[in-house]
Structure formats: C-alpha cells, structure tokens
C-alpha positions in Angstrom: 16.2 3.1 -0.9 14.2 5.7 -2.6 11.2 5.2 -4.6 10.8 7.4 -8.0 8.7 7.4 -10.6 8.4 8.7 -14.5 6.9 12.0 -14.3 8.7 14.8 -15.1 7.9 18.1 -12.7 5.6 16.4 -10.1 3.9 18.7 -8.3 2.9 15.8 -5.6 5.8 13.9 -4.7 6.1 10.2 -4.9 6.9 10.1 -1.1 3.4 11.4 -0.5 1.8 9.0 -2.6 3.4 6.3 -1.2 2.7 7.1 2.3 -0.9 7.7 1.8 -1.2 4.4 -0.1 0.5 2.8 2.9 -1.7 4.5 5.5 -4.7 3.2 3.2 -3.2 -0.4 3.7 -2.8 -0.2 7.4 -5.8 1.3 8.1 -7.7 -1.7 5.9 -9.6 1.3 3.4 -9.8 -1.7 0.6 -9.5 0.7 -2.2 -7.8 4.1 -3.6 -11.2 5.7 -4.0 -11.3 5.6 0.2 -8.6 8.4 -0.1 -11.3 10.6 -1.7 -13.0 10.7 1.6 -10.5 10.4 4.3 -7.6 12.4 2.6 -9.5 15.6 3.1 -8.8 15.5 7.1 -6.4 18.4 7.9 -4.0 15.7 9.3 -2.9 14.5 5.9 -1.7 17.7 5.1 0.5 17.8 8.1 1.8 14.7 7.9 2.2 14.4 4.2 3.9 18.0 4.3 2.0 19.0 1.1 -0.9 19.5 0.3 -3.6 16.4 -0.1 -4.4 14.8 -4.0 -7.1 13.2 -5.6 -7.4 9.1 -5.9 -7.0 9.8 -9.4 -3.6 11.5 -8.4 -3.0 8.6 -6.5 -3.9 5.8 -9.1 -1.8 7.8 -12.1 1.4 8.1 -9.6 0.9 4.2 -8.8 0.7 3.3 -12.8 4.2 5.4 -13.5 6.4 3.9 -10.1 9.2 2.4 -10.8 8.9 -1.4 -9.8 12.5 -1.9 -9.2 12.6 1.1 -6.8 9.5 -0.5 -5.0 10.7 -3.8 -4.9 13.9 -2.6 -3.5 12.5 -0.7 -0.7 10.3 -3.5 0.3 13.1 -6.0 0.5 15.3 -2.9 2.0 11.9 -2.9 4.8 12.3 -7.3 5.2 15.7 -7.2 6.0 15.7 -4.6 8.5 12.7 -6.3 10.3 14.8 -9.8 9.8 17.7 -8.3 11.1 15.9 -7.1 14.0 14.4 -10.4 14.9 11.0 -9.1 14.4 9.9 -11.5 11.7 9.9 -15.4 12.6 12.5 -17.7 11.3 10.7 -20.6 10.0 14.0 -20.9 7.2 12.2 -19.5 4.3 11.0 -16.2 3.9 8.2 -15.2 1.8 6.4 -12.2 1.4 3.3 -11.9 -1.1 1.9 -8.6 -2.4 -1.9 -8.6 -3.9 -2.8 -5.6 -5.5 -6.4 -6.7 -5.0 -8.6 -7.9 -2.5 -5.5 -8.1 -0.1 -6.9 -7.2 2.8 -10.6 -7.2 2.0 -12.3 -9.8 4.2 -12.1 -11.7 7.7 -15.3 -14.2 6.1 -13.7 -17.6 5.3 -15.0 -20.5 4.1 -14.3 -22.5 7.2 -11.8 -21.7 10.2 -9.6 -24.2 9.1 -8.9 -22.8 5.2 -7.9 -20.0 3.6 -11.2 -20.1 0.8 -13.7 -17.4 1.1 -17.3 -17.5 0.1 -17.4 -14.6 -2.4 -21.4 -13.6 -3.4 -21.3 -11.8 -6.8 -24.9 -9.6 -8.0 -25.7 -10.5 -11.4 
C-alpha cells in the first residue's frame, strides 16, 4: 500500500514525510517542531534520498494525507506482524493511534493505572 496526498506537483515526496514522522515517533521526540532541530543532520538527506524540509512542510503534508491509504498501510503492517507472530495473540487485536501525547510522558499517577498527573501553568 502506498500512502499519498492531494498535492499536485510535490517537491517533497509523501514517502519522505511519512518516514520522517515515523522517526519522530520512534525517537519519542514529541512534536513536529522537533524536526526543525534534528532534520538538519546530514543523515536525513542520505536516508530520505532527498533534501530535508521544514516542520511547516511536515505539517502541511500531514493535513492533506489520504486517510484511507494511511489506514490501509497501518493495517498491512499489522497483518504482516501478526502473520510473522511478532504480536501476541490474545484473541482480540486493537491498535490505538493518538495524534497528541501518544508518547509524551512516562509519569503516571501510580504504578497500577494509566492515569497521568498533568500540571498546567496558568
């Protein structure tokens, strides 16, 4: 499955944007703006096989990504992992994706729950 977007003549490929986003997630960088700091490294130009781009570009491309293609891609990865017995089988498979704070903190209310204590500055 190939993820696409609605841009007519993109200078930055959709694949490069998706790969960059995955790295931000895997590296637990927490926000698209982190790309401004890490995206300048020479590694990215070699790995993405094209020039690096701004966090604004990353956000704009995400706004026009084809959701169906993205869902199908995630499903294909899930099926492959399941087929190769990488994921445990509990009888029910669930994947939850959250666009905000999906990997923001390890701080929890207590060791037995998933409730976090959030401190806000007012």
